[in-house]
N, C-alpha and C positions, 0 to 999 in steps of 0.2 A: 408556599406553593404546594398544592397537592401532588401526589406522585402515583405512579402505577407500579405494579409488581410484575415485570416482564415474564418471570418464570411461570406465572399463572395464566399467561395469555399466549396467543400465537404471534408470529412475526408482524402481520398486518395490524393486529389489534394493539401491538406495542408501538410500531413506527408511526402510524398516523396520529395518535394522540400526542406523542412526543413532538412531532412536527408542528402541531398546533400550539403546543406550549412554547416552543422556540419562537414561533411567529408572535405570540402574545407578549413574549419578553423582548420583542424588537429585534430579533436576530434576522438579518436579511438572507434571502435565498442565495445559495452559493452557486458559482460557476464551476468551482473545482474544490475537491477535498484533498488536502495534503495529509496523508496518513503516514507518519514517520516513525519507524522502529529505531531509526538512528537518533531520534530526539528532534524536537522542533527547532532547536538552536536559537539563533538571533532573528530568524525570519519574522516571527510575530511582532518583533519590535519595529518593523518597517510598516506595519499596518496603519492605514488611516481609518478614522471612524471605528476604532477598535472596540470590541466587546469581549468579555470573558464570561463563560457560563460553565459552572461545575455540573457535569452530567448527573451526578448523584442527586442533585437538587430537583432534577426533572424526572428521574426514572427509578427512584427507590433502590431496591436491591438489584442493581444492574452490574453484576460482576462480569468481566473485570474492569468495567468502565466507570464505576461509581466515583472513584477518586480522581478521574481525569478532567482536565479543564479544556473546553472547546474555545479556541481563540478565533475570532471572526473579524474581518475587516476588508479594506480595499487595498489592493496592490496594483498600481496603475489603473487599468480599466477592469481588472479582474476582481470579483468578489470571492474571497477565499475563506475556507474553513481549515484550521490547523488543529491536529490532534495527534498526540503521541500514540503509536500503535502498540498496545499491550496485549494483543490477541494471543500471543504465544506465551504469555506469562503463566508459570505454574500457579495453580490455585488450590487452596485447602479443600474447597468443595467445587467440583466441576459443575458448570451451569447445566441445568436440565435440558436446555435447548441448544443444540449445536450452533444454531445461527447467532446465539448471543455473542459469541466471540467476534463476530463481524458486524454487529448491530450498526455502528456509525456509517458503514458503507451504504446500507439500505436507507438509513435516515437521511444522509446527504442526497442520495438519488431522488428520494421522495420529495425533498425540499427544493429540487431543481438542478442539482449538479449534473454536469455532463461528463466530467473528467475526474479520474482518480490519479493522483500522483503518489506513488508509494516508494519509500526509501527504506533500505535495510542493509545489513552487512552479510557477506558470504565469502566463500573460498573458491579460488580457481581450481579447476580439476586438471589432472594430467591429460595431455593431448592424446587421444586414441588414434588420430590421423597424423602421421609424421610430417605431412605437408602443411599442417596448420601451425600458425604462430600461437604459442601459449599466451594466455591472458596474464598480464603482469599484476603482481601485488601492488597495492596502493594506487589502483586505477578504478574507474567507474565502469560498470557493465550495464548496458541498457537492454532489457530482455525483449527478444523478438518472439519468444515462445517459452513454454515451460512444460516440465514433466512432473506429475504429482506422485511422489514416492512416499508421501507422509502417511497414507492410509486414513487421512482425515478429510472431512468435508463439512462445511456449514449448511449444506443444502438439504439435509435430511428433514423430512416432515414438512416440506414446503409445497406439497402438491396442490393445496387449496389457495396458495398465496396469489394475490393480484400484483405483487411487486416484481414478478419475473416469471418466466416460463418454467415448466416442469423440467425440461432438458435444455438449458441455455446453450446457445451457440458460442463457443469459445474461440472460433477460428479468427475472429477479428478483435479479440480482447486487447491484445498488445498493439496499440494504435501506431501504424506505420508512419503517419505524418508527424506525430509527436516525437517518435524515436528519431526520425531523420533530422528534424529540427534540433533536437537535443544534441545529436552528434555534430551537427554543423556549429552550434553554439559552443560546444566543448572545444572543438578544434580552434575556433576563433579566440577562445580564452587560454589556449595552451594547456587544457586539461586532458589527461589521458583517458580516453573513453572508447568503448567498442560495443558492438552488438554481441549478444550471447543468448544461449538457451539455458534456462535455469532448472536445476533439479530441486524441487521442493521437498525438503526432508522434515522429519519430525524431531524438533529440538527437545531438550537442550543438549543432548549428546552430540558430539562431532562424529563424522564418519570414520570408519576404519580405512586403512590404505586399500584393502580389497574392495570395499564399497565404493570408494572414490574411482577406482579403475573401472568398476562395473558401470557407474553412472556415466563416465566418459564414453565408454563403449556403446552405451545406449543413446548417446546423442547430446548429452549435457556438457556445457562448458564451465558452469559454476554450480556450486551447491549452496542452497539458501535454506536455513531452518525456518519453519513456521510461516512460510509465505503462501501456501496453498489457500489458507482460509480467506484472507482479503482478496486474493485473485479470483477465487470461485464466487465469492459474494459480488464482486464487481461485474463478473460475467453475467450473473443472474439479474443484477440490478440494471444492466445495460450501460455501464460506465466505460467509456474509452479509457484505457489505462496506460500510464507510463510507469514502469517498474524500474527503479534505479538501484543497483547493488554496489555497495562500496566493497571492493575486493581487498580483504585484509591480509590474505596470505596465499601462497602459491600451491597450497594443498599438498605439500611434501613434508616428510618428516613428522615430528610430533609437535603440533601447534601448541603454543603457550597461550592460555586464555588472556593473560594480562597483555601480551603483545598484540593479540587480536583486538582487544578493546582499545589499546593505544593507537593501532592503525586506523580503526574506525573513527576515532576522535580526530586524528590527523587529517582525514579525508573530509571532515565536516565543512571546513571553509570552502573547499572546491565544490562540494555538493550545493552549498548555499549560493555560491556565485553562479553556478550553472542554472539553478532554478530561477534566480532573479533575471538572468539574461533571457530565459525562456518565457517570461511572462507575456510578452506580446503574442507569441505563438500559441500559448495556452488560451489567451483571451480570444484570439481569432478562431481557433479550432472549436472552442467551447460554443461560441456564437454560431458557428456553422452547424454544429451538431444540434443545437437548440432549434435552429430554423428547420433542419431536416425532420426533427421530431414533431414540430408543429405543422408540417406540410400535410 
């Protein structure tokens, strides 16, 4: 299969040919993209009519996505694309185009997706308001909003793109209906979950205690590295988003990286149970958004 070299092209000139190559390979249009920095886990094993496509076969030098496998299939009535989120991975050579780190978000939207479900890990922040209940470690936080402290954006150079507006409206990015459904499903399953505002930081370094206190005072409940890129891309692409953060620690003391990884792994079954329970809501909201887009 022939390939394109994205770094030599613009976003639109990269996305539309890739979409056609996926169609030619028999990949169905998605209702939702599951972009999971926590790993895709066992969810792709539940797919019916499953397909696997290595993105490097379609897109040539497409760092950091070239080695990633896109898993596609049906979950209930939902057509889902699953992909591990490696947008925050350190690279030997940084892509020339900032949008390259979020390419699958635009590709899924151009192919028909209405929803992005993103999962990642993060830390609870100390409560700046003494009247608030602190978020517990080993729980799930569903973002109602975010603050971008990363200093990064994938939207540079997209003034001529037809895939989204020059200044995307992010006020409705975190879909209230999806979040409320997820909270209700989590409660029914006995999974600890809450709403939160996320501070998007620039990994891989963890924050200092002073930085965490600052983020809390500025309105954040959790800190999440490398989350700004997929969220901003989703806003530009017009995808309703459910961002789920696995809270690995309470943000106090000196976090041990091994314990953080262990906590994220321990939360994976709860995350997968929640997403499976949420499938009917995802299908319903995706269909509603598609009807509104076609109206």
